[in-house]
PDB file of N, CA, C and O in Angstrom, chain B, residues numbered from 101:
ATOM      1  N   UNK B 101      81.385 -70.911 133.515  1.00  0.00           N
ATOM      2  CA  UNK B 101      82.086 -69.858 132.813  1.00  0.00           C
ATOM      3  C   UNK B 101      83.550 -70.262 132.681  1.00  0.00           C
ATOM      4  O   UNK B 101      84.156 -70.767 133.626  1.00  0.00           O
ATOM      5  N   UNK B 102      84.107 -70.035 131.501  1.00  0.00           N
ATOM      6  CA  UNK B 102      85.513 -70.373 131.284  1.00  0.00           C
ATOM      7  C   UNK B 102      86.390 -69.167 131.566  1.00  0.00           C
ATOM      8  O   UNK B 102      85.912 -68.038 131.671  1.00  0.00           O
ATOM      9  N   UNK B 103      87.676 -69.431 131.687  1.00  0.00           N
ATOM     10  CA  UNK B 103      88.644 -68.374 131.947  1.00  0.00           C
ATOM     11  C   UNK B 103      89.530 -68.196 130.734  1.00  0.00           C
ATOM     12  O   UNK B 103      90.018 -69.163 130.149  1.00  0.00           O
ATOM     13  N   UNK B 104      89.727 -66.950 130.369  1.00  0.00           N
ATOM     14  CA  UNK B 104      90.631 -66.602 129.276  1.00  0.00           C
ATOM     15  C   UNK B 104      91.588 -65.538 129.791  1.00  0.00           C
ATOM     16  O   UNK B 104      91.170 -64.578 130.439  1.00  0.00           O
ATOM     17  N   UNK B 105      92.838 -65.705 129.510  1.00  0.00           N
ATOM     18  CA  UNK B 105      93.838 -64.734 129.936  1.00  0.00           C
ATOM     19  C   UNK B 105      94.177 -63.832 128.764  1.00  0.00           C
ATOM     20  O   UNK B 105      94.439 -64.305 127.658  1.00  0.00           O
ATOM     21  N   UNK B 106      94.170 -62.540 129.011  1.00  0.00           N
ATOM     22  CA  UNK B 106      94.602 -61.593 127.984  1.00  0.00           C
ATOM     23  C   UNK B 106      95.719 -60.734 128.562  1.00  0.00           C
ATOM     24  O   UNK B 106      95.717 -60.392 129.745  1.00  0.00           O
ATOM     25  N   UNK B 107      96.645 -60.405 127.726  1.00  0.00           N
ATOM     26  CA  UNK B 107      97.749 -59.559 128.148  1.00  0.00           C
ATOM     27  C   UNK B 107      97.501 -58.163 127.573  1.00  0.00           C
ATOM     28  O   UNK B 107      97.402 -57.975 126.361  1.00  0.00           O
ATOM     29  N   UNK B 108      97.406 -57.204 128.474  1.00  0.00           N
ATOM     30  CA  UNK B 108      97.151 -55.822 128.067  1.00  0.00           C
ATOM     31  C   UNK B 108      98.397 -54.989 128.278  1.00  0.00           C
ATOM     32  O   UNK B 108      99.066 -55.125 129.303  1.00  0.00           O
ATOM     33  N   UNK B 109      98.720 -54.126 127.321  1.00  0.00           N
ATOM     34  CA  UNK B 109      99.791 -53.169 127.577  1.00  0.00           C
ATOM     35  C   UNK B 109      99.388 -52.300 128.782  1.00  0.00           C
ATOM     36  O   UNK B 109      98.203 -52.050 129.003  1.00  0.00           O
ATOM     37  N   UNK B 110     100.361 -51.853 129.539  1.00  0.00           N
ATOM     38  CA  UNK B 110     100.075 -51.102 130.764  1.00  0.00           C
ATOM     39  C   UNK B 110      99.212 -49.869 130.492  1.00  0.00           C
ATOM     40  O   UNK B 110      98.313 -49.556 131.273  1.00  0.00           O
ATOM     41  N   UNK B 111      99.483 -49.172 129.389  1.00  0.00           N
ATOM     42  CA  UNK B 111      98.697 -47.958 129.114  1.00  0.00           C
ATOM     43  C   UNK B 111      97.232 -48.292 128.851  1.00  0.00           C
ATOM     44  O   UNK B 111      96.345 -47.547 129.269  1.00  0.00           O
ATOM     45  N   UNK B 112      96.967 -49.404 128.162  1.00  0.00           N
ATOM     46  CA  UNK B 112      95.584 -49.806 127.914  1.00  0.00           C
ATOM     47  C   UNK B 112      94.919 -50.260 129.209  1.00  0.00           C
ATOM     48  O   UNK B 112      93.750 -49.957 129.451  1.00  0.00           O
ATOM     49  N   UNK B 113      95.659 -50.983 130.035  1.00  0.00           N
ATOM     50  CA  UNK B 113      95.122 -51.428 131.319  1.00  0.00           C
ATOM     51  C   UNK B 113      94.721 -50.227 132.177  1.00  0.00           C
ATOM     52  O   UNK B 113      93.682 -50.243 132.836  1.00  0.00           O
ATOM     53  N   UNK B 114      95.546 -49.202 132.159  1.00  0.00           N
ATOM     54  CA  UNK B 114      95.234 -47.979 132.915  1.00  0.00           C
ATOM     55  C   UNK B 114      94.007 -47.282 132.351  1.00  0.00           C
ATOM     56  O   UNK B 114      93.160 -46.806 133.106  1.00  0.00           O
ATOM     57  N   UNK B 115      93.908 -47.221 131.035  1.00  0.00           N
ATOM     58  CA  UNK B 115      92.738 -46.596 130.400  1.00  0.00           C
ATOM     59  C   UNK B 115      91.464 -47.360 130.735  1.00  0.00           C
ATOM     60  O   UNK B 115      90.434 -46.753 131.028  1.00  0.00           O
ATOM     61  N   UNK B 116      91.529 -48.687 130.692  1.00  0.00           N
ATOM     62  CA  UNK B 116      90.364 -49.518 131.024  1.00  0.00           C
ATOM     63  C   UNK B 116      89.965 -49.290 132.473  1.00  0.00           C
ATOM     64  O   UNK B 116      88.782 -49.128 132.771  1.00  0.00           O
ATOM     65  N   UNK B 117      90.931 -49.277 133.368  1.00  0.00           N
ATOM     66  CA  UNK B 117      90.638 -49.067 134.789  1.00  0.00           C
ATOM     67  C   UNK B 117      89.975 -47.710 135.012  1.00  0.00           C
ATOM     68  O   UNK B 117      89.008 -47.603 135.767  1.00  0.00           O
ATOM     69  N   UNK B 118      90.492 -46.686 134.361  1.00  0.00           N
ATOM     70  CA  UNK B 118      89.916 -45.340 134.514  1.00  0.00           C
ATOM     71  C   UNK B 118      88.505 -45.276 133.927  1.00  0.00           C
ATOM     72  O   UNK B 118      87.606 -44.689 134.529  1.00  0.00           O
ATOM     73  N   UNK B 119      88.313 -45.871 132.768  1.00  0.00           N
ATOM     74  CA  UNK B 119      86.987 -45.866 132.132  1.00  0.00           C
ATOM     75  C   UNK B 119      85.991 -46.656 132.974  1.00  0.00           C
ATOM     76  O   UNK B 119      84.840 -46.243 133.121  1.00  0.00           O
ATOM     77  N   UNK B 120      86.422 -47.787 133.526  1.00  0.00           N
ATOM     78  CA  UNK B 120      85.540 -48.595 134.367  1.00  0.00           C
ATOM     79  C   UNK B 120      85.140 -47.816 135.614  1.00  0.00           C
ATOM     80  O   UNK B 120      83.981 -47.848 136.027  1.00  0.00           O
ATOM     81  N   UNK B 121      86.088 -47.127 136.203  1.00  0.00           N
ATOM     82  CA  UNK B 121      85.797 -46.331 137.402  1.00  0.00           C
ATOM     83  C   UNK B 121      84.787 -45.235 137.087  1.00  0.00           C
ATOM     84  O   UNK B 121      83.852 -45.006 137.855  1.00  0.00           O
ATOM     85  N   UNK B 122      84.979 -44.545 135.935  1.00  0.00           N
ATOM     86  CA  UNK B 122      84.037 -43.489 135.543  1.00  0.00           C
ATOM     87  C   UNK B 122      82.634 -44.035 135.321  1.00  0.00           C
ATOM     88  O   UNK B 122      81.645 -43.365 135.615  1.00  0.00           O
ATOM     89  N   UNK B 123      82.555 -45.250 134.803  1.00  0.00           N
ATOM     90  CA  UNK B 123      81.239 -45.833 134.518  1.00  0.00           C
ATOM     91  C   UNK B 123      80.667 -46.574 135.723  1.00  0.00           C
ATOM     92  O   UNK B 123      79.566 -47.120 135.647  1.00  0.00           O
ATOM     93  N   UNK B 124      81.395 -46.597 136.820  1.00  0.00           N
ATOM     94  CA  UNK B 124      80.887 -47.197 138.045  1.00  0.00           C
ATOM     95  C   UNK B 124      80.869 -48.709 138.034  1.00  0.00           C
ATOM     96  O   UNK B 124      79.999 -49.329 138.646  1.00  0.00           O
ATOM     97  N   UNK B 125      81.819 -49.305 137.346  1.00  0.00           N
ATOM     98  CA  UNK B 125      81.882 -50.764 137.275  1.00  0.00           C
ATOM     99  C   UNK B 125      83.319 -51.216 137.492  1.00  0.00           C
ATOM    100  O   UNK B 125      84.220 -50.395 137.664  1.00  0.00           O
ATOM    101  N   UNK B 126      83.520 -52.515 137.483  1.00  0.00           N
ATOM    102  CA  UNK B 126      84.873 -53.038 137.627  1.00  0.00           C
ATOM    103  C   UNK B 126      85.535 -53.137 136.255  1.00  0.00           C
ATOM    104  O   UNK B 126      84.864 -53.124 135.223  1.00  0.00           O
ATOM    105  N   UNK B 127      86.850 -53.233 136.264  1.00  0.00           N
ATOM    106  CA  UNK B 127      87.578 -53.396 135.006  1.00  0.00           C
ATOM    107  C   UNK B 127      87.151 -54.704 134.325  1.00  0.00           C
ATOM    108  O   UNK B 127      87.032 -54.760 133.101  1.00  0.00           O
ATOM    109  N   UNK B 128      86.926 -55.735 135.113  1.00  0.00           N
ATOM    110  CA  UNK B 128      86.488 -57.021 134.570  1.00  0.00           C
ATOM    111  C   UNK B 128      85.157 -56.872 133.835  1.00  0.00           C
ATOM    112  O   UNK B 128      85.016 -57.310 132.693  1.00  0.00           O
ATOM    113  N   UNK B 129      84.191 -56.255 134.495  1.00  0.00           N
ATOM    114  CA  UNK B 129      82.878 -56.048 133.866  1.00  0.00           C
ATOM    115  C   UNK B 129      82.984 -55.168 132.628  1.00  0.00           C
ATOM    116  O   UNK B 129      82.319 -55.410 131.621  1.00  0.00           O
ATOM    117  N   UNK B 130      83.821 -54.151 132.712  1.00  0.00           N
ATOM    118  CA  UNK B 130      84.026 -53.246 131.581  1.00  0.00           C
ATOM    119  C   UNK B 130      84.574 -54.006 130.376  1.00  0.00           C
ATOM    120  O   UNK B 130      84.110 -53.822 129.251  1.00  0.00           O
ATOM    121  N   UNK B 131      85.556 -54.854 130.620  1.00  0.00           N
ATOM    122  CA  UNK B 131      86.156 -55.639 129.536  1.00  0.00           C
ATOM    123  C   UNK B 131      85.145 -56.624 128.961  1.00  0.00           C
ATOM    124  O   UNK B 131      85.059 -56.774 127.742  1.00  0.00           O
ATOM    125  N   UNK B 132      84.378 -57.296 129.816  1.00  0.00           N
ATOM    126  CA  UNK B 132      83.355 -58.227 129.333  1.00  0.00           C
ATOM    127  C   UNK B 132      82.327 -57.511 128.457  1.00  0.00           C
ATOM    128  O   UNK B 132      81.941 -58.014 127.402  1.00  0.00           O
ATOM    129  N   UNK B 133      81.891 -56.340 128.902  1.00  0.00           N
ATOM    130  CA  UNK B 133      80.911 -55.573 128.120  1.00  0.00           C
ATOM    131  C   UNK B 133      81.507 -55.146 126.780  1.00  0.00           C
ATOM    132  O   UNK B 133      80.827 -55.198 125.755  1.00  0.00           O
ATOM    133  N   UNK B 134      82.755 -54.730 126.779  1.00  0.00           N
ATOM    134  CA  UNK B 134      83.407 -54.315 125.533  1.00  0.00           C
ATOM    135  C   UNK B 134      83.508 -55.488 124.556  1.00  0.00           C
ATOM    136  O   UNK B 134      83.274 -55.324 123.359  1.00  0.00           O
ATOM    137  N   UNK B 135      83.853 -56.655 125.063  1.00  0.00           N
ATOM    138  CA  UNK B 135      83.952 -57.838 124.203  1.00  0.00           C
ATOM    139  C   UNK B 135      82.577 -58.208 123.658  1.00  0.00           C
ATOM    140  O   UNK B 135      82.443 -58.532 122.478  1.00  0.00           O
ATOM    141  N   UNK B 136      81.553 -58.160 124.516  1.00  0.00           N
ATOM    142  CA  UNK B 136      80.191 -58.476 124.072  1.00  0.00           C
ATOM    143  C   UNK B 136      79.722 -57.486 123.008  1.00  0.00           C
ATOM    144  O   UNK B 136      79.107 -57.885 122.019  1.00  0.00           O
ATOM    145  N   UNK B 137      80.005 -56.209 123.202  1.00  0.00           N
ATOM    146  CA  UNK B 137      79.621 -55.196 122.208  1.00  0.00           C
ATOM    147  C   UNK B 137      80.324 -55.440 120.876  1.00  0.00           C
ATOM    148  O   UNK B 137      79.698 -55.342 119.821  1.00  0.00           O
ATOM    149  N   UNK B 138      81.598 -55.752 120.915  1.00  0.00           N
ATOM    150  CA  UNK B 138      82.368 -56.000 119.692  1.00  0.00           C
ATOM    151  C   UNK B 138      81.855 -57.248 118.983  1.00  0.00           C
ATOM    152  O   UNK B 138      81.752 -57.259 117.756  1.00  0.00           O
ATOM    153  N   UNK B 139      81.532 -58.295 119.732  1.00  0.00           N
ATOM    154  CA  UNK B 139      80.995 -59.518 119.134  1.00  0.00           C
ATOM    155  C   UNK B 139      79.643 -59.243 118.484  1.00  0.00           C
ATOM    156  O   UNK B 139      79.376 -59.719 117.380  1.00  0.00           O
ATOM    157  N   UNK B 140      78.783 -58.472 119.167  1.00  0.00           N
ATOM    158  CA  UNK B 140      77.469 -58.123 118.610  1.00  0.00           C
ATOM    159  C   UNK B 140      77.627 -57.284 117.346  1.00  0.00           C
ATOM    160  O   UNK B 140      76.887 -57.466 116.379  1.00  0.00           O
ATOM    161  N   UNK B 141      78.577 -56.378 117.355  1.00  0.00           N
ATOM    162  CA  UNK B 141      78.838 -55.540 116.176  1.00  0.00           C
ATOM    163  C   UNK B 141      79.265 -56.400 114.988  1.00  0.00           C
ATOM    164  O   UNK B 141      78.805 -56.181 113.867  1.00  0.00           O
ATOM    165  N   UNK B 142      80.122 -57.354 115.221  1.00  0.00           N
ATOM    166  CA  UNK B 142      80.588 -58.238 114.141  1.00  0.00           C
ATOM    167  C   UNK B 142      79.449 -59.114 113.637  1.00  0.00           C
ATOM    168  O   UNK B 142      79.312 -59.325 112.432  1.00  0.00           O
ATOM    169  N   UNK B 143      78.628 -59.627 114.559  1.00  0.00           N
ATOM    170  CA  UNK B 143      77.480 -60.439 114.151  1.00  0.00           C
ATOM    171  C   UNK B 143      76.508 -59.622 113.298  1.00  0.00           C
ATOM    172  O   UNK B 143      75.971 -60.120 112.309  1.00  0.00           O
ATOM    173  N   UNK B 144      76.289 -58.375 113.685  1.00  0.00           N
ATOM    174  CA  UNK B 144      75.394 -57.506 112.922  1.00  0.00           C
ATOM    175  C   UNK B 144      75.967 -57.225 111.534  1.00  0.00           C
ATOM    176  O   UNK B 144      75.224 -57.206 110.552  1.00  0.00           O
ATOM    177  N   UNK B 145      77.279 -57.008 111.443  1.00  0.00           N
ATOM    178  CA  UNK B 145      77.925 -56.768 110.155  1.00  0.00           C
ATOM    179  C   UNK B 145      77.804 -58.006 109.263  1.00  0.00           C
ATOM    180  O   UNK B 145      77.515 -57.895 108.071  1.00  0.00           O
ATOM    181  N   UNK B 146      78.026 -59.180 109.846  1.00  0.00           N
ATOM    182  CA  UNK B 146      77.923 -60.423 109.073  1.00  0.00           C
ATOM    183  C   UNK B 146      76.490 -60.630 108.583  1.00  0.00           C
ATOM    184  O   UNK B 146      76.281 -61.074 107.454  1.00  0.00           O
ATOM    185  N   UNK B 147      75.507 -60.315 109.418  1.00  0.00           N
ATOM    186  CA  UNK B 147      74.107 -60.441 109.027  1.00  0.00           C
ATOM    187  C   UNK B 147      73.775 -59.467 107.894  1.00  0.00           C
ATOM    188  O   UNK B 147      73.062 -59.814 106.952  1.00  0.00           O
ATOM    189  N   UNK B 148      74.299 -58.249 107.998  1.00  0.00           N
ATOM    190  CA  UNK B 148      74.098 -57.244 106.958  1.00  0.00           C
ATOM    191  C   UNK B 148      74.682 -57.724 105.626  1.00  0.00           C
ATOM    192  O   UNK B 148      74.044 -57.601 104.580  1.00  0.00           O
ATOM    193  N   UNK B 149      75.896 -58.270 105.676  1.00  0.00           N
ATOM    194  CA  UNK B 149      76.527 -58.763 104.458  1.00  0.00           C
ATOM    195  C   UNK B 149      75.757 -59.939 103.864  1.00  0.00           C
ATOM    196  O   UNK B 149      75.612 -60.032 102.645  1.00  0.00           O
ATOM    197  N   UNK B 150      75.266 -60.833 104.712  1.00  0.00           N
ATOM    198  CA  UNK B 150      74.487 -61.976 104.226  1.00  0.00           C
ATOM    199  C   UNK B 150      73.190 -61.501 103.567  1.00  0.00           C
ATOM    200  O   UNK B 150      72.782 -62.028 102.532  1.00  0.00           O
ATOM    201  N   UNK B 151      72.555 -60.511 104.171  1.00  0.00           N
ATOM    202  CA  UNK B 151      71.328 -59.965 103.595  1.00  0.00           C
ATOM    203  C   UNK B 151      71.622 -59.294 102.251  1.00  0.00           C
ATOM    204  O   UNK B 151      70.855 -59.446 101.300  1.00  0.00           O
ATOM    205  N   UNK B 152      72.715 -58.564 102.173  1.00  0.00           N
ATOM    206  CA  UNK B 152      73.093 -57.917 100.918  1.00  0.00           C
ATOM    207  C   UNK B 152      73.375 -58.964  99.834  1.00  0.00           C
ATOM    208  O   UNK B 152      72.959 -58.799  98.687  1.00  0.00           O
ATOM    209  N   UNK B 153      74.075 -60.028 100.195  1.00  0.00           N
ATOM    210  CA  UNK B 153      74.364 -61.096  99.235  1.00  0.00           C
ATOM    211  C   UNK B 153      73.076 -61.758  98.751  1.00  0.00           C
ATOM    212  O   UNK B 153      72.934 -62.048  97.563  1.00  0.00           O
ATOM    213  N   UNK B 154      72.135 -61.996  99.671  1.00  0.00           N
ATOM    214  CA  UNK B 154      70.858 -62.622  99.295  1.00  0.00           C
ATOM    215  C   UNK B 154      70.066 -61.708  98.363  1.00  0.00           C
ATOM    216  O   UNK B 154      69.458 -62.170  97.398  1.00  0.00           O
ATOM    217  N   UNK B 155      70.078 -60.424  98.655  1.00  0.00           N
ATOM    218  CA  UNK B 155      69.360 -59.482  97.795  1.00  0.00           C
ATOM    219  C   UNK B 155      70.006 -59.397  96.418  1.00  0.00           C
ATOM    220  O   UNK B 155      69.307 -59.324  95.407  1.00  0.00           O
ATOM    221  N   UNK B 156      71.331 -59.405  96.374  1.00  0.00           N
ATOM    222  CA  UNK B 156      72.014 -59.358  95.088  1.00  0.00           C
ATOM    223  C   UNK B 156      71.724 -60.632  94.290  1.00  0.00           C
ATOM    224  O   UNK B 156      71.521 -60.578  93.077  1.00  0.00           O
ATOM    225  N   UNK B 157      71.706 -61.774  94.976  1.00  0.00           N
ATOM    226  CA  UNK B 157      71.385 -63.037  94.300  1.00  0.00           C
ATOM    227  C   UNK B 157      69.972 -62.980  93.724  1.00  0.00           C
ATOM    228  O   UNK B 157      69.729 -63.487  92.628  1.00  0.00           O
ATOM    229  N   UNK B 158      69.051 -62.374  94.446  1.00  0.00           N
ATOM    230  CA  UNK B 158      67.684 -62.228  93.953  1.00  0.00           C
ATOM    231  C   UNK B 158      67.646 -61.328  92.715  1.00  0.00           C
ATOM    232  O   UNK B 158      66.918 -61.607  91.763  1.00  0.00           O
ATOM    233  N   UNK B 159      68.424 -60.261  92.732  1.00  0.00           N
ATOM    234  CA  UNK B 159      68.474 -59.354  91.576  1.00  0.00           C
ATOM    235  C   UNK B 159      69.026 -60.090  90.360  1.00  0.00           C
ATOM    236  O   UNK B 159      68.479 -59.982  89.263  1.00  0.00           O
ATOM    237  N   UNK B 160      70.105 -60.835  90.556  1.00  0.00           N
ATOM    238  CA  UNK B 160      70.689 -61.543  89.414  1.00  0.00           C
ATOM    239  C   UNK B 160      69.781 -62.668  88.929  1.00  0.00           C
ATOM    240  O   UNK B 160      69.757 -62.974  87.737  1.00  0.00           O
ATOM    241  N   UNK B 161      69.034 -63.285  89.845  1.00  0.00           N
ATOM    242  CA  UNK B 161      68.139 -64.378  89.450  1.00  0.00           C
ATOM    243  C   UNK B 161      66.908 -63.869  88.706  1.00  0.00           C
ATOM    244  O   UNK B 161      66.456 -64.491  87.744  1.00  0.00           O
ATOM    245  N   UNK B 162      66.371 -62.744  89.151  1.00  0.00           N
ATOM    246  CA  UNK B 162      65.134 -62.231  88.538  1.00  0.00           C
ATOM    247  C   UNK B 162      65.389 -61.169  87.482  1.00  0.00           C
ATOM    248  O   UNK B 162      64.565 -60.948  86.595  1.00  0.00           O
ATOM    249  N   UNK B 163      66.546 -60.510  87.589  1.00  0.00           N
ATOM    250  CA  UNK B 163      66.837 -59.407  86.677  1.00  0.00           C
ATOM    251  C   UNK B 163      66.037 -58.154  87.012  1.00  0.00           C
ATOM    252  O   UNK B 163      65.981 -57.218  86.216  1.00  0.00           O
ATOM    253  N   UNK B 164      65.421 -58.137  88.189  1.00  0.00           N
ATOM    254  CA  UNK B 164      64.591 -57.000  88.578  1.00  0.00           C
ATOM    255  C   UNK B 164      65.191 -56.277  89.777  1.00  0.00           C
ATOM    256  O   UNK B 164      65.813 -56.872  90.657  1.00  0.00           O
ATOM    257  N   UNK B 165      64.974 -54.961  89.767  1.00  0.00           N
ATOM    258  CA  UNK B 165      65.433 -54.126  90.878  1.00  0.00           C
ATOM    259  C   UNK B 165      64.603 -52.849  90.904  1.00  0.00           C
ATOM    260  O   UNK B 165      63.865 -52.552  89.965  1.00  0.00           O
ATOM    261  N   UNK B 166      64.737 -52.105  91.987  1.00  0.00           N
ATOM    262  CA  UNK B 166      64.073 -50.810  92.115  1.00  0.00           C
ATOM    263  C   UNK B 166      65.133 -49.743  91.877  1.00  0.00           C
ATOM    264  O   UNK B 166      66.214 -49.793  92.465  1.00  0.00           O
ATOM    265  N   UNK B 167      64.824 -48.783  91.018  1.00  0.00           N
ATOM    266  CA  UNK B 167      65.763 -47.693  90.750  1.00  0.00           C
ATOM    267  C   UNK B 167      65.976 -46.880  92.024  1.00  0.00           C
ATOM    268  O   UNK B 167      65.036 -46.643  92.782  1.00  0.00           O
ATOM    269  N   UNK B 168      67.204 -46.461  92.251  1.00  0.00           N
ATOM    270  CA  UNK B 168      67.535 -45.719  93.466  1.00  0.00           C
ATOM    271  C   UNK B 168      66.704 -44.442  93.579  1.00  0.00           C
ATOM    272  O   UNK B 168      66.253 -44.100  94.672  1.00  0.00           O
ATOM    273  N   UNK B 169      66.497 -43.745  92.492  1.00  0.00           N
ATOM    274  CA  UNK B 169      65.724 -42.504  92.547  1.00  0.00           C
ATOM    275  C   UNK B 169      64.319 -42.755  93.082  1.00  0.00           C
ATOM    276  O   UNK B 169      63.810 -41.977  93.888  1.00  0.00           O
ATOM    277  N   UNK B 170      63.694 -43.843  92.633  1.00  0.00           N
ATOM    278  CA  UNK B 170      62.351 -44.182  93.099  1.00  0.00           C
ATOM    279  C   UNK B 170      62.371 -44.579  94.577  1.00  0.00           C
ATOM    280  O   UNK B 170      61.509 -44.160  95.349  1.00  0.00           O
ATOM    281  N   UNK B 171      63.346 -45.379  94.960  1.00  0.00           N
ATOM    282  CA  UNK B 171      63.426 -45.821  96.351  1.00  0.00           C
ATOM    283  C   UNK B 171      63.718 -44.639  97.265  1.00  0.00           C
ATOM    284  O   UNK B 171      63.152 -44.540  98.354  1.00  0.00           O
ATOM    285  N   UNK B 172      64.590 -43.749  96.831  1.00  0.00           N
ATOM    286  CA  UNK B 172      64.914 -42.585  97.647  1.00  0.00           C
ATOM    287  C   UNK B 172      63.684 -41.718  97.860  1.00  0.00           C
ATOM    288  O   UNK B 172      63.426 -41.276  98.980  1.00  0.00           O
ATOM    289  N   UNK B 173      62.924 -41.470  96.803  1.00  0.00           N
ATOM    290  CA  UNK B 173      61.697 -40.678  96.929  1.00  0.00           C
ATOM    291  C   UNK B 173      60.728 -41.342  97.903  1.00  0.00           C
ATOM    292  O   UNK B 173      60.116 -40.675  98.736  1.00  0.00           O
ATOM    293  N   UNK B 174      60.599 -42.643  97.789  1.00  0.00           N
ATOM    294  CA  UNK B 174      59.720 -43.404  98.672  1.00  0.00           C
ATOM    295  C   UNK B 174      60.167 -43.265 100.134  1.00  0.00           C
ATOM    296  O   UNK B 174      59.356 -42.991 101.020  1.00  0.00           O
ATOM    297  N   UNK B 175      61.455 -43.458 100.365  1.00  0.00           N
ATOM    298  CA  UNK B 175      61.976 -43.388 101.730  1.00  0.00           C
ATOM    299  C   UNK B 175      61.852 -41.991 102.310  1.00  0.00           C
ATOM    300  O   UNK B 175      61.514 -41.836 103.484  1.00  0.00           O
ATOM    301  N   UNK B 176      62.120 -40.967 101.501  1.00  0.00           N
ATOM    302  CA  UNK B 176      61.989 -39.594 101.981  1.00  0.00           C
ATOM    303  C   UNK B 176      60.543 -39.273 102.341  1.00  0.00           C
ATOM    304  O   UNK B 176      60.283 -38.604 103.341  1.00  0.00           O
ATOM    305  N   UNK B 177      59.610 -39.748 101.534  1.00  0.00           N
ATOM    306  CA  UNK B 177      58.196 -39.527 101.837  1.00  0.00           C
ATOM    307  C   UNK B 177      57.829 -40.197 103.160  1.00  0.00           C
ATOM    308  O   UNK B 177      57.124 -39.614 103.984  1.00  0.00           O
ATOM    309  N   UNK B 178      58.307 -41.412 103.355  1.00  0.00           N
ATOM    310  CA  UNK B 178      58.015 -42.127 104.598  1.00  0.00           C
ATOM    311  C   UNK B 178      58.617 -41.415 105.802  1.00  0.00           C
ATOM    312  O   UNK B 178      57.998 -41.340 106.863  1.00  0.00           O
ATOM    313  N   UNK B 179      59.827 -40.893 105.629  1.00  0.00           N
ATOM    314  CA  UNK B 179      60.466 -40.152 106.719  1.00  0.00           C
ATOM    315  C   UNK B 179      59.694 -38.887 107.064  1.00  0.00           C
ATOM    316  O   UNK B 179      59.669 -38.465 108.220  1.00  0.00           O
ATOM    317  N   UNK B 180      59.068 -38.287 106.066  1.00  0.00           N
ATOM    318  CA  UNK B 180      58.270 -37.078 106.284  1.00  0.00           C
ATOM    319  C   UNK B 180      56.882 -37.393 106.825  1.00  0.00           C
ATOM    320  O   UNK B 180      56.074 -36.487 107.031  1.00  0.00           O
ATOM    321  N   UNK B 181      56.600 -38.682 107.059  1.00  0.00           N
ATOM    322  CA  UNK B 181      55.321 -39.080 107.611  1.00  0.00           C
ATOM    323  C   UNK B 181      54.217 -39.216 106.579  1.00  0.00           C
ATOM    324  O   UNK B 181      53.052 -39.391 106.936  1.00  0.00           O
ATOM    325  N   UNK B 182      54.569 -39.137 105.314  1.00  0.00           N
ATOM    326  CA  UNK B 182      53.580 -39.267 104.248  1.00  0.00           C
ATOM    327  C   UNK B 182      53.372 -40.744 103.919  1.00  0.00           C
ATOM    328  O   UNK B 182      54.276 -41.563 104.081  1.00  0.00           O
ATOM    329  N   UNK B 183      52.168 -41.067 103.455  1.00  0.00           N
ATOM    330  CA  UNK B 183      51.972 -42.430 102.976  1.00  0.00           C
ATOM    331  C   UNK B 183      52.418 -42.436 101.519  1.00  0.00           C
ATOM    332  O   UNK B 183      52.046 -41.563 100.735  1.00  0.00           O
ATOM    333  N   UNK B 184      53.202 -43.409 101.184  1.00  0.00           N
ATOM    334  CA  UNK B 184      53.754 -43.490  99.830  1.00  0.00           C
ATOM    335  C   UNK B 184      53.613 -44.912  99.324  1.00  0.00           C
ATOM    336  O   UNK B 184      53.709 -45.872 100.088  1.00  0.00           O
ATOM    337  N   UNK B 185      53.389 -45.030  98.045  1.00  0.00           N
ATOM    338  CA  UNK B 185      53.284 -46.356  97.442  1.00  0.00           C
ATOM    339  C   UNK B 185      54.681 -46.905  97.224  1.00  0.00           C
ATOM    340  O   UNK B 185      55.546 -46.246  96.646  1.00  0.00           O
ATOM    341  N   UNK B 186      54.882 -48.125  97.698  1.00  0.00           N
ATOM    342  CA  UNK B 186      56.193 -48.761  97.568  1.00  0.00           C
ATOM    343  C   UNK B 186      56.503 -48.995  96.097  1.00  0.00           C
ATOM    344  O   UNK B 186      55.666 -49.527  95.368  1.00  0.00           O
ATOM    345  N   UNK B 187      57.702 -48.603  95.649  1.00  0.00           N
ATOM    346  CA  UNK B 187      58.061 -48.822  94.246  1.00  0.00           C
ATOM    347  C   UNK B 187      58.175 -50.308  93.926  1.00  0.00           C
ATOM    348  O   UNK B 187      58.595 -51.106  94.764  1.00  0.00           O
ATOM    349  N   UNK B 188      57.800 -50.662  92.720  1.00  0.00           N
ATOM    350  CA  UNK B 188      57.831 -52.059  92.293  1.00  0.00           C
ATOM    351  C   UNK B 188      59.109 -52.339  91.495  1.00  0.00           C
ATOM    352  O   UNK B 188      59.544 -51.510  90.696  1.00  0.00           O
ATOM    353  N   UNK B 189      59.698 -53.503  91.718  1.00  0.00           N
ATOM    354  CA  UNK B 189      60.900 -53.874  90.960  1.00  0.00           C
ATOM    355  C   UNK B 189      60.579 -53.995  89.478  1.00  0.00           C
ATOM    356  O   UNK B 189      59.507 -54.460  89.089  1.00  0.00           O
ATOM    357  N   UNK B 190      61.532 -53.566  88.663  1.00  0.00           N
ATOM    358  CA  UNK B 190      61.388 -53.689  87.208  1.00  0.00           C
ATOM    359  C   UNK B 190      62.645 -54.316  86.639  1.00  0.00           C
ATOM    360  O   UNK B 190      63.694 -54.328  87.284  1.00  0.00           O
ATOM    361  N   UNK B 191      62.533 -54.836  85.431  1.00  0.00           N
ATOM    362  CA  UNK B 191      63.686 -55.424  84.761  1.00  0.00           C
ATOM    363  C   UNK B 191      64.780 -54.372  84.612  1.00  0.00           C
ATOM    364  O   UNK B 191      64.508 -53.210  84.309  1.00  0.00           O
ATOM    365  N   UNK B 192      65.990 -54.791  84.824  1.00  0.00           N
ATOM    366  CA  UNK B 192      67.125 -53.896  84.653  1.00  0.00           C
ATOM    367  C   UNK B 192      67.401 -53.696  83.170  1.00  0.00           C
ATOM    368  O   UNK B 192      67.204 -54.596  82.353  1.00  0.00           O
ATOM    369  N   UNK B 193      67.857 -52.506  82.850  1.00  0.00           N
ATOM    370  CA  UNK B 193      68.231 -52.235  81.463  1.00  0.00           C
ATOM    371  C   UNK B 193      69.523 -52.974  81.168  1.00  0.00           C
ATOM    372  O   UNK B 193      70.407 -53.036  82.023  1.00  0.00           O
ATOM    373  N   UNK B 194      69.650 -53.540  79.964  1.00  0.00           N
ATOM    374  CA  UNK B 194      70.881 -54.299  79.631  1.00  0.00           C
ATOM    375  C   UNK B 194      72.087 -53.403  79.508  1.00  0.00           C
ATOM    376  O   UNK B 194      73.187 -53.883  79.235  1.00  0.00           O
TER     377      UNK B 194
END
C-alpha cells in the first residue's frame, strides 16, 4: 500500500473525525471509504457516458431508434408487472 498525504482544512478534519466516530470507524477508514465511493461514482459516470456514446453512434449508423412514447409505455408496463412487447427500432423521420 502506498502513502499519500492530504492537507485538510481544520473544519473538514473535525467533520471527518465526528462522522467517523458516529459511524464507528477511524478517520482513516472513513476517508478511504469516501475516496473509494467517489472513484466508483466517477467510474460509473464514465461507463454511462461511454454507453450513451455507443448507443448514439448506433443510431447515427443505422438511422433507427425507438420513439420515447413507445419506450415509456413499455417501461411503465414492465414496472407494473405486465408483460409487454419490446418496441422495435424504426427509421428516424428526416
